[in-house]
C-alpha positions in Angstrom: -19.1 18.6 -7.6 -15.5 18.5 -6.6 -12.8 17.0 -8.8 -11.9 13.4 -8.3 -8.5 11.7 -8.5 -8.5 7.9 -8.2 -5.3 6.9 -6.5 -3.7 3.6 -5.6 -6.4 1.6 -7.3 -5.4 -2.1 -8.0 -5.6 -5.6 -6.8 -3.1 -8.1 -5.5 -3.1 -11.0 -8.0 0.0 -13.2 -8.1 -1.3 -15.3 -11.0 -2.7 -12.2 -12.9 -6.0 -14.0 -13.6 -8.3 -11.5 -11.9 -6.6 -8.1 -12.6 -7.7 -7.8 -16.2 -11.4 -8.1 -15.3 -10.9 -5.9 -12.3 -9.4 -3.2 -14.5 -12.0 -3.5 -17.2 -14.9 -3.2 -14.7 -13.4 -0.4 -12.7 -12.4 1.7 -15.7 -15.8 1.1 -17.3 -17.6 2.3 -14.1 -15.3 5.3 -14.0 -16.1 6.1 -17.7 -19.8 5.9 -16.8 -19.3 8.3 -13.9 -17.4 10.7 -16.3 -20.3 10.4 -18.8 -22.7 11.3 -16.0 -20.8 14.4 -15.2 -18.3 13.4 -12.5 -15.2 15.5 -12.8 -12.6 12.8 -12.9 -9.2 14.4 -13.3 -6.9 11.4 -13.0 -6.5 7.7 -12.5 -3.4 6.2 -10.9 -3.1 2.4 -10.9 -1.5 0.7 -8.0 1.2 -0.1 -9.1 3.4 -0.2 -12.1 5.8 -2.9 -10.7 5.5 -5.3 -7.8 6.7 -3.5 -4.7 7.9 -4.2 -1.2 5.0 -4.0 1.3 6.2 -3.5 4.9 4.0 -6.2 6.4 4.2 -8.7 3.5 7.6 -8.2 1.8 7.4 -9.0 -1.9 4.6 -11.5 -1.5 1.8 -9.2 -2.7 1.7 -8.9 -6.5 0.0 -5.6 -7.3 2.1 -4.7 -10.4 1.2 -4.5 -14.0 4.8 -5.5 -14.4 6.2 -8.5 -12.6 9.4 -7.7 -10.6 12.0 -10.3 -9.4 13.7 -8.7 -6.4 16.6 -11.1 -6.6 17.5 -10.4 -10.2 15.8 -7.1 -10.9 14.2 -8.6 -14.0 10.9 -7.1 -15.0 8.2 -8.6 -17.3 4.9 -7.2 -18.5 1.9 -9.2 -17.2 -1.0 -9.8 -19.6 -3.1 -7.3 -17.5 -0.6 -4.6 -18.6 -1.7 -5.1 -22.2 -5.4 -5.0 -21.1 -4.7 -1.7 -19.3 -2.9 -0.2 -22.3 -5.7 -1.2 -24.7 -8.5 0.2 -22.5 -6.8 3.6 -21.9 -5.8 3.8 -25.6 -9.5 3.6 -26.7 
């Protein structure tokens, strides 16, 4: 088959209470696909930090890192630790 790159994969989750499970399930399914012979060449989470969405402003919280647009402060969300642990193992 053709090589696969998973891009812009994530979930808007302002309270960060669904993202960890989403990541675990998605990455597990991807690992099963790799084990079954799918040529997965890359995975790109959407997104590292919260970002400006043209139709929603800063309301959608996709980031593994929370971003405060007024102060520029950034803080790791718990899901960032989950992502780190999953890809490290």
